[in-house]
C-alpha positions as CSV (number, residue, x, y, z in Angstrom):
1,M,79.8,88.8,55.7
2,L,79.0,91.6,53.2
3,E,76.8,92.4,50.4
4,T,79.7,90.7,48.0
5,G,79.9,87.9,50.5
6,G,83.3,87.3,50.1
7,A,84.0,88.2,54.0
8,A,81.5,86.0,54.9
9,A,82.3,83.1,53.1
10,A,86.2,83.7,54.8
11,A,85.0,84.0,58.5
12,T,82.7,80.8,57.5
13,L,85.2,79.0,56.0
14,G,87.9,79.5,58.8
15,F,85.7,79.3,61.5
16,G,84.8,75.9,59.7
17,V,88.5,74.6,59.4
18,L,88.9,75.4,63.2
19,L,85.8,73.4,64.3
20,A,86.9,70.1,61.6
21,T,90.4,70.6,63.2
22,E,88.6,69.8,67.0
23,W,86.8,67.2,65.5
24,V,90.0,65.6,64.1
25,W,92.0,66.4,67.4
26,L,89.1,65.2,70.1
27,V,90.1,61.5,71.2
28,S,87.2,61.3,73.6
29,R,83.8,63.0,74.2
30,A,84.9,64.0,78.1
31,D,84.3,67.5,79.5
32,P,87.2,69.4,78.9
33,S,89.4,70.2,81.6
34,P,89.3,74.4,82.4
35,E,92.0,75.1,80.5
36,T,91.5,73.3,77.4
37,A,88.1,74.9,77.4
38,A,89.6,78.3,77.6
39,V,92.3,77.7,75.3
40,T,89.6,76.6,72.7
41,W,87.1,79.1,73.4
42,A,90.4,81.6,73.0
43,A,90.9,80.2,69.7
44,G,87.4,80.1,68.3
45,T,87.4,83.9,69.2
46,L,90.3,85.1,68.3
47,L,89.8,83.5,65.0
48,V,86.7,85.6,64.3
49,V,88.1,88.8,65.6
50,V,90.8,88.6,63.4
51,G,88.9,88.2,60.6
52,L,86.6,91.1,61.4
53,C,89.6,93.8,62.0
54,A,91.2,92.2,59.0
55,Y,88.1,92.9,57.0
56,A,87.7,96.8,58.7
57,Y,91.7,97.7,58.0
58,A,91.4,95.8,54.2
59,N,88.4,98.1,53.4
60,A,89.1,101.4,55.2
61,D,88.3,102.8,52.0
62,E,84.7,102.4,52.6
63,N,84.8,104.9,55.6
64,V,82.8,107.3,53.4
65,A,79.5,108.6,53.8
66,P,77.0,107.3,51.4
67,G,75.2,109.0,48.5
68,D,76.5,112.9,48.0
69,G,76.3,112.0,44.6
70,A,79.3,109.5,45.3
71,T,80.8,107.5,42.4
72,E,84.0,105.2,41.8
73,S,86.1,108.2,40.8
74,E,84.6,110.5,43.7
75,P,83.5,108.5,46.6
76,G,81.6,110.0,49.1
77,R,82.5,112.1,52.1
78,P,85.8,110.0,54.0
79,Y,85.8,110.1,57.9
80,D,89.0,110.6,59.2
81,S,88.3,107.4,62.3
82,L,86.0,105.0,62.3
83,G,83.6,106.7,64.5
84,L,81.5,105.6,67.7
85,P,78.6,103.7,65.6
86,T,81.2,101.5,63.7
87,A,83.1,101.0,67.3
88,V,80.0,99.5,68.3
89,T,79.2,97.4,65.6
90,L,82.8,95.7,65.7
91,A,82.1,95.2,69.4
92,R,78.7,93.4,68.6
93,G,81.2,91.3,66.1
94,F,83.6,90.7,69.2
95,L,80.2,89.3,71.2
96,V,79.3,86.9,68.3
97,A,83.1,86.0,68.2
98,G,82.9,85.0,71.8
99,V,79.8,82.8,71.0
100,A,81.9,81.3,68.2
101,G,84.5,80.1,70.6
102,I,81.6,78.6,72.8
103,A,80.6,76.4,70.3
104,G,83.9,75.5,69.7
105,V,83.9,74.4,73.5
106,A,81.0,72.4,73.0
107,L,82.5,70.1,70.4
108,Y,83.7,67.9,73.5
109,G,80.1,66.7,74.3
110,P,78.3,68.1,77.2
111,L,78.8,71.2,79.0
112,S,77.1,72.6,81.9
113,P,74.2,75.3,81.9
114,S,76.7,78.2,82.4
115,W,78.3,77.8,79.0
116,A,74.5,77.7,77.6
117,W,73.7,80.7,79.3
118,A,76.9,82.7,78.5
119,A,76.4,82.2,75.1
120,A,72.5,83.1,75.4
121,V,73.6,86.7,77.1
122,G,76.6,87.3,74.9
123,Y,74.4,87.0,71.8
124,G,71.4,88.4,73.5
125,A,73.8,91.8,74.2
126,A,74.7,91.9,70.7
127,A,71.4,91.5,69.4
128,A,69.8,94.6,71.4
129,L,73.0,96.4,70.3
130,D,71.9,96.2,66.8
131,A,69.4,99.1,67.1
132,L,72.0,101.2,68.7
133,D,74.7,101.4,66.2
134,G,72.5,102.6,63.5
135,A,70.4,105.0,65.8
136,L,74.0,106.7,66.6
137,A,75.2,106.8,63.1
138,R,71.8,108.6,62.1
139,R,72.0,110.9,65.3
140,L,75.9,111.4,65.2
141,D,75.5,111.7,61.3
142,R,78.3,109.1,61.1
143,V,76.5,106.6,58.5
144,S,79.1,105.1,56.2
145,R,79.5,102.3,53.7
146,L,81.6,100.3,56.4
147,G,79.4,100.5,59.0
148,A,76.3,99.3,57.3
149,R,78.3,96.0,55.8
150,L,79.7,95.4,59.1
151,D,76.1,95.8,60.3
152,T,74.5,93.7,57.5
153,G,77.7,91.1,58.2
154,V,77.6,91.0,62.0
155,D,73.9,90.1,61.8
156,A,74.4,87.2,59.4
157,F,76.8,85.6,60.6
158,G,75.7,86.1,64.4
159,L,72.8,84.0,62.9
160,L,75.0,81.7,61.8
161,V,77.3,80.7,64.8
162,A,74.6,81.6,67.7
163,P,72.2,78.3,66.4
164,L,75.4,76.5,65.6
165,A,76.4,77.0,69.2
166,G,73.0,76.1,70.4
167,V,72.6,72.8,68.2
168,F,76.4,71.7,70.0
169,L,75.0,72.8,73.3
170,G,71.7,70.9,73.1
171,E,69.5,73.9,73.1
172,L,68.3,74.4,69.6
173,A,67.3,71.6,67.1
174,W,69.8,70.9,64.3
175,W,67.2,72.1,61.2
176,Y,67.2,75.5,63.0
177,L,70.7,76.1,61.5
178,S,68.9,76.5,57.9
179,V,67.7,80.3,59.6
180,G,71.5,80.8,59.7
181,A,72.5,79.2,56.3
182,A,69.7,81.1,54.1
183,R,71.5,84.2,53.4
184,Y,74.3,82.4,52.3
185,V,72.8,80.4,50.0
186,F,71.0,82.9,48.6
187,L,74.0,84.9,48.1
188,L,75.6,81.8,46.4
189,G,72.7,81.4,44.3
190,L,72.7,85.1,43.0
191,R,76.7,84.7,42.2
192,L,76.1,81.3,40.6
193,R,73.0,83.2,38.4
194,E,75.5,85.8,37.5
195,R,78.2,83.5,36.6
196,A,76.2,81.4,34.1
197,G,74.9,84.6,32.7
198,R,71.2,84.6,33.7
199,P,69.4,87.9,34.5
200,T,69.0,89.5,37.8
201,F,66.4,91.7,39.1
202,D,66.0,94.2,41.9
203,L,64.4,93.4,45.2
204,P,61.5,95.1,46.2
205,P,61.6,97.3,49.2
206,R,60.2,95.5,52.4
207,A,60.6,96.2,56.0
208,S,59.5,92.8,56.7
209,R,62.9,91.2,55.7
210,R,64.2,93.5,59.1
211,V,61.3,92.3,61.1
212,L,62.0,88.7,60.2
213,A,66.0,89.0,61.0
214,G,65.1,90.7,64.2
215,V,62.4,88.1,65.2
216,Q,65.3,85.3,65.0
217,M,67.6,87.8,67.1
218,A,65.5,87.9,69.5
219,V,64.2,84.1,69.5
220,V,67.8,83.1,69.6
221,P,68.7,84.2,73.1
222,L,65.8,82.5,74.5
223,A,66.4,79.5,72.9
224,L,69.8,79.6,74.3
225,A,69.2,80.1,77.7
226,P,68.5,76.6,79.5
227,G,65.3,76.1,80.8
228,V,63.8,79.1,79.6
229,F,60.0,78.4,78.0
230,D,61.7,75.1,76.8
231,P,58.2,73.7,76.3
232,W,57.4,76.1,74.0
233,M,60.6,76.7,72.1
234,L,60.1,74.1,69.6
235,L,57.0,75.8,68.3
236,V,58.5,79.3,68.6
237,T,61.8,78.2,66.6
238,G,59.7,76.1,64.0
239,V,57.4,79.1,63.3
240,A,60.3,81.8,63.1
241,A,62.4,79.6,61.0
242,A,59.9,79.0,58.6
243,A,58.5,83.0,58.2
244,L,62.3,83.7,57.5
245,L,62.7,80.9,54.8
246,L,59.4,81.8,53.1
247,G,60.5,85.6,53.2
248,F,63.7,84.3,51.1
249,A,62.1,82.2,49.2
250,R,59.9,84.8,47.9
251,D,62.8,87.5,47.3
252,W,64.3,84.6,45.2
253,G,61.3,84.7,43.1
254,Y,62.0,88.3,42.9
255,V,65.5,88.2,41.9
256,S,65.0,85.4,39.5
257,G,62.4,86.8,37.5
258,R,59.6,84.3,38.8
259,F,57.7,87.1,40.2
260,R,58.1,90.6,37.9
261,R,57.5,94.3,38.7
262,E,58.1,97.2,36.8
263,G,61.3,98.5,36.0
264,D,63.3,95.4,37.2
265,G,67.2,95.6,36.8
266,N,70.4,94.6,38.6
267,A,69.8,92.2,41.9
268,S,70.0,93.7,45.3
269,V,70.9,92.1,48.6
270,P,67.9,91.4,51.2
271,E,68.6,93.7,53.8
């Protein structure tokens, strides 16, 4: 979920273990009872919530203002609390956790449309709040490294589990999962290059990265909502996915040195 990819890998792995366990445990594809659905949803949701809170607690020393001449020996200005902007980011993460729980319930088989609507509304709210936490941080002068990393992580993890829920619910094609996997594959490729001692280079700043991610965050809630633009959704999701994947392919060209620019240095992570 973060630039290092460590928390993202842990959360993704943990959620994957939960889903795999459910696959082994399930003996039929029958609709779950209300009690079973509630327990499954709570387990999936709680897993992600605990992981998110554990990361925030373990990295409390990152709750400092960026810049200010900060170095490893002299970190930036520390805050005495998480602050409202980071609290909003965590709330977005909790909404995404709820969508992860719905993905777990969907493993039982076909569900009523209300589950898909819940996923659409939950992820839609998380996506809509994406603009609020950053604006609050700037307005209240509470920009922090921890908040920025959590924001990036929630965005990336949301684009992983929301399409996963969509596939399990029958609202999204399986190939759209490539959108959620793209960032993690990119980070893994960077890590492998670094371990192999191969050079990596800086990414040029591009606003299009945020735009392409924002497009996915707008498309996914519509795709999750049953009966909404269904005749057009295959085309819309195909175009949106292709644009994002082409953007990652372009960025890989820069970090791998295939596309060169003046002043190249160490690799950075897409915004």
